[in-house]
C-alpha positions as CSV (number, residue, x, y, z in Angstrom):
1,M,9.7,9.2,-32.7
2,Q,11.0,8.6,-29.1
3,L,14.3,10.3,-28.5
4,F,15.3,8.6,-25.2
5,V,14.8,5.2,-23.6
6,L,16.0,4.4,-20.1
7,P,18.3,1.4,-20.3
8,Y,16.9,-1.7,-18.7
9,P,19.3,-2.9,-16.0
10,V,19.7,-6.5,-17.0
11,I,20.1,-8.6,-13.8
12,D,20.7,-12.3,-13.8
13,P,17.5,-13.9,-12.2
14,V,19.9,-16.2,-10.4
15,A,21.4,-14.5,-7.4
16,I,23.7,-17.2,-6.2
17,E,24.8,-20.6,-7.5
18,F,26.3,-23.5,-5.6
19,G,27.1,-26.1,-8.2
20,P,23.8,-27.5,-9.3
21,V,21.9,-25.5,-6.7
22,S,20.8,-21.9,-7.7
23,V,19.1,-19.3,-5.6
24,R,17.0,-16.8,-7.5
25,W,16.2,-13.2,-6.7
26,Y,12.5,-14.1,-6.9
27,G,12.8,-16.4,-3.9
28,L,15.1,-14.0,-2.0
29,A,12.5,-11.2,-2.5
30,Y,9.8,-13.3,-1.0
31,M,12.0,-14.3,1.9
32,A,13.0,-10.7,2.6
33,G,9.4,-9.6,2.4
34,I,8.1,-12.3,4.8
35,L,11.0,-11.9,7.3
36,L,10.7,-8.1,7.4
37,G,6.9,-8.3,7.7
38,W,7.3,-10.8,10.6
39,L,9.7,-8.5,12.4
40,Y,7.4,-5.5,11.9
41,G,4.4,-7.6,13.1
42,R,6.3,-8.5,16.3
43,Y,7.1,-4.9,16.8
44,L,3.4,-3.9,16.6
45,V,2.3,-6.7,18.9
46,S,5.0,-5.7,21.5
47,R,3.7,-2.1,21.7
48,P,0.7,-2.0,24.1
49,A,0.2,1.8,23.6
50,L,-0.8,1.1,20.0
51,W,-3.7,-1.2,21.2
52,G,-5.0,1.0,24.0
53,G,-3.7,-1.5,26.5
54,K,-2.8,-5.2,26.4
55,P,-2.5,-6.4,22.8
56,P,-5.0,-9.2,21.8
57,M,-2.1,-11.6,21.0
58,T,1.4,-12.3,22.3
59,V,4.8,-12.0,20.5
60,G,5.1,-15.7,20.8
61,Q,1.8,-16.2,18.9
62,A,3.1,-13.7,16.2
63,D,6.2,-15.9,15.9
64,D,4.0,-19.1,15.5
65,F,1.9,-17.4,12.8
66,L,5.0,-16.9,10.6
67,L,4.8,-20.4,9.2
68,W,1.1,-20.1,8.6
69,I,1.3,-16.9,6.7
70,T,4.2,-18.1,4.7
71,L,2.2,-21.1,3.6
72,G,-0.8,-18.9,2.9
73,I,1.2,-16.6,0.7
74,I,3.1,-19.2,-1.3
75,V,0.3,-21.8,-1.8
76,G,-2.4,-19.2,-2.3
77,G,-0.3,-17.0,-4.5
78,R,0.7,-19.9,-6.8
79,L,-2.7,-21.5,-7.0
80,G,-4.2,-18.1,-7.6
81,F,-1.9,-17.6,-10.6
82,V,-2.7,-21.1,-11.9
83,L,-6.5,-20.7,-11.6
84,F,-6.9,-17.0,-12.3
85,Y,-4.4,-16.4,-15.1
86,E,-3.0,-19.5,-16.7
87,P,-5.4,-22.4,-16.1
88,S,-5.1,-23.9,-19.7
89,F,-1.2,-23.9,-19.6
90,F,-1.0,-25.6,-16.2
91,W,-3.8,-28.1,-17.1
92,Q,-1.5,-29.2,-20.0
93,N,1.7,-28.9,-17.9
94,P,0.8,-29.9,-14.3
95,A,4.4,-30.5,-13.4
96,E,5.0,-26.8,-13.7
97,I,2.6,-25.9,-10.9
98,P,5.1,-26.2,-8.0
99,A,7.8,-24.2,-10.0
100,V,7.3,-21.0,-8.1
101,W,11.0,-20.2,-8.6
102,N,10.3,-19.4,-12.3
103,G,7.9,-16.6,-11.3
104,G,4.1,-16.6,-11.5
105,M,2.4,-15.6,-8.3
106,A,-1.0,-13.9,-8.0
107,F,-1.5,-11.3,-5.3
108,H,-5.3,-12.0,-5.0
109,G,-4.6,-15.7,-4.6
110,G,-2.0,-15.0,-1.9
111,L,-4.5,-12.7,-0.2
112,L,-7.1,-15.5,0.0
113,G,-4.4,-17.8,1.3
114,V,-3.5,-15.4,4.1
115,V,-7.2,-14.8,5.0
116,I,-7.6,-18.5,5.4
117,A,-4.4,-18.8,7.5
118,V,-5.6,-15.9,9.7
119,A,-9.1,-17.4,10.2
120,V,-7.8,-20.9,11.1
121,F,-4.9,-19.7,13.3
122,S,-7.2,-17.2,15.1
123,W,-9.7,-20.0,15.8
124,I,-7.1,-22.3,17.1
125,K,-5.4,-19.7,19.3
126,K,-8.6,-17.9,20.4
127,I,-7.4,-14.6,18.9
128,N,-9.6,-11.9,17.4
129,P,-9.2,-12.6,13.6
130,L,-9.7,-8.9,12.7
131,S,-6.8,-7.9,15.0
132,L,-4.5,-10.6,13.6
133,G,-5.7,-9.5,10.1
134,D,-4.7,-5.9,11.0
135,V,-1.2,-6.9,12.0
136,A,-0.8,-9.0,8.8
137,S,-2.1,-6.1,6.7
138,A,0.3,-3.6,8.2
139,A,3.2,-5.9,7.5
140,T,2.2,-6.9,4.0
141,P,3.7,-3.8,2.1
142,F,7.2,-5.2,2.7
143,G,6.4,-8.3,0.7
144,L,4.6,-6.3,-2.0
145,F,7.6,-4.0,-2.4
146,F,10.2,-6.8,-2.8
147,G,7.8,-8.9,-4.9
148,R,7.4,-6.1,-7.4
149,L,11.2,-5.7,-7.6
150,A,11.4,-9.4,-8.3
151,N,8.9,-9.0,-11.1
152,F,11.1,-6.2,-12.5
153,I,14.2,-8.4,-12.4
154,N,12.4,-11.2,-14.1
155,S,11.1,-8.9,-16.8
156,E,7.5,-10.0,-16.1
157,V,4.1,-8.3,-15.8
158,V,5.6,-5.5,-17.9
159,G,4.0,-2.1,-18.6
160,R,2.1,-0.8,-21.6
161,P,4.0,0.7,-24.6
162,T,4.8,4.4,-24.0
163,D,6.9,7.3,-25.0
164,V,7.7,8.7,-21.5
165,P,11.4,9.5,-21.0
166,W,11.8,6.7,-18.5
167,A,10.4,4.0,-20.7
168,M,12.4,0.8,-20.9
169,V,12.7,-2.0,-23.4
170,F,12.2,-5.3,-21.5
171,P,14.2,-8.3,-22.7
172,G,12.2,-11.1,-24.1
173,V,9.1,-9.0,-24.8
174,D,8.7,-7.3,-28.2
175,G,11.4,-4.5,-28.3
176,E,8.9,-1.7,-27.6
177,P,9.7,0.9,-24.9
178,R,7.3,0.3,-22.1
179,H,6.3,1.7,-18.6
180,P,8.3,0.1,-15.8
181,S,5.0,-0.6,-14.1
182,Q,6.6,-3.0,-11.6
183,L,8.5,-0.1,-10.1
184,Y,5.3,2.0,-10.0
185,E,3.6,-0.8,-8.1
186,A,6.6,-1.2,-5.8
187,A,6.4,2.4,-4.9
188,L,2.6,2.6,-4.5
189,E,1.8,-0.9,-3.0
190,G,5.0,-1.0,-1.0
191,V,6.2,2.4,0.1
192,V,3.0,4.6,-0.1
193,L,0.7,1.9,1.3
194,F,3.1,1.3,4.2
195,I,3.2,5.0,5.1
196,I,-0.6,5.2,5.0
197,L,-1.0,2.2,7.3
198,R,1.8,3.4,9.6
199,I,0.0,6.7,10.0
200,A,-3.2,4.9,10.8
201,T,-1.6,2.6,13.4
202,H,0.7,5.2,15.1
203,Y,-1.2,8.5,14.8
204,F,-4.9,7.5,14.6
205,K,-4.6,4.4,16.9
206,A,-6.4,2.3,14.2
207,L,-5.4,-1.0,16.0
208,T,-7.8,-0.1,18.8
209,R,-10.7,-0.7,16.3
210,P,-10.2,-4.2,14.9
211,G,-10.6,-4.5,11.1
212,T,-9.7,-0.8,10.4
213,V,-6.1,-1.5,9.2
214,F,-7.3,-4.5,7.2
215,G,-10.0,-2.4,5.6
216,L,-7.6,0.4,4.7
217,F,-5.2,-2.1,3.2
218,L,-7.9,-3.5,1.0
219,I,-9.1,-0.1,-0.2
220,F,-5.8,1.4,-1.0
221,Y,-4.3,-1.7,-2.5
222,G,-7.4,-2.0,-4.7
223,I,-7.1,1.7,-5.8
224,F,-3.4,1.6,-6.5
225,R,-3.6,-1.7,-8.4
226,S,-6.5,-0.4,-10.5
227,L,-4.7,2.9,-11.3
228,V,-1.6,1.1,-12.5
229,E,-3.5,-1.4,-14.5
230,E,-5.6,1.4,-16.1
231,F,-2.8,3.6,-17.1
232,A,0.5,1.7,-17.1
233,R,0.4,-2.1,-16.8
234,E,0.0,-4.4,-19.8
235,P,-3.2,-6.5,-19.4
236,H,-2.9,-10.2,-19.3
237,P,-3.3,-11.4,-22.9
238,G,-6.4,-13.3,-23.8
239,H,-7.9,-13.2,-20.3
240,P,-11.7,-13.4,-20.3
241,L,-11.9,-10.6,-17.7
242,D,-9.9,-8.2,-20.0
243,V,-13.0,-6.4,-21.2
244,G,-13.2,-2.7,-22.3
245,I,-11.5,-0.5,-19.7
246,L,-11.5,-3.4,-17.2
247,T,-8.6,-5.7,-16.6
248,P,-8.4,-8.9,-14.5
249,G,-6.6,-7.2,-11.7
250,M,-9.2,-4.4,-11.6
251,V,-12.1,-6.9,-11.5
252,Y,-10.4,-8.8,-8.7
253,S,-9.7,-5.5,-6.8
254,I,-13.3,-4.1,-6.9
255,P,-14.6,-6.5,-4.2
256,M,-11.5,-5.7,-2.1
257,V,-12.4,-2.0,-2.0
258,L,-16.0,-2.8,-1.1
259,I,-15.1,-5.2,1.6
260,G,-12.5,-2.8,3.0
261,A,-15.1,0.0,3.2
262,W,-17.5,-2.4,5.0
263,L,-14.8,-3.4,7.5
264,I,-14.0,0.2,8.3
265,W,-17.7,1.1,8.7
266,R,-18.2,-2.0,11.0
267,A,-15.1,-1.0,13.1
268,R,-16.4,2.5,13.6
269,R,-19.6,1.2,15.0
270,K,-17.9,-1.0,17.6
271,P,-16.3,0.3,20.8
272,A,-12.6,0.8,20.7
273,L,-10.3,-1.5,22.6
274,A,-9.6,-0.1,26.1
275,A,-6.7,-0.5,28.6
């Protein structure tokens, strides 16, 4: 019998209300992640020393990319959730598809949306897409951190039942103490991943080899996501990819790790950017 359960800090999903208009923590979390990521991306682009000389893009171009990456995250993340996780529900309730304020965003869909945004913007602006992808990847942990906190506030994507001392009973689930897996992912995908990429960009000059930071991001995100899903996160119920030890998130992450390894291998074979 479990002797101790950490109280779940019930937080109203609505942060601010102005009459009929309400602002939810979920939306504020995405806004904070995107804005902080944009500021960090500007910082990276404004530091020639990190690139071995002149950066392959300007700060103005980084500013212009903000709208593109925002659309990629929101449209890709929502469509990814609709197609990868709840296709039958949204087929029957198509009016719910735009309701992102109620939660329901898929990272892997958002990633595809960002990749498309990077590819198209790079082609239009004549920028190396791998360098732009490196900047976007280095800035992404901000959004992952705040996004997982929003999942925690919304009591969604909860953890597996457990008897660890820090287990929590999430409202609206089943009354069982569970892992606060959203906080595990916020720590791993947000804080730890940011530190890894920061070390790569500032101490190992990874930005001088386009594709390296993007590759590292894909590898470590895939590993962290798979670890949490294997040991702590409740699998998506009834999903066809929830087979044996595999979960949908793990299946979607395996190609990320392989592509990330290939990007790093390719970057190491190319000459580094020079001043």
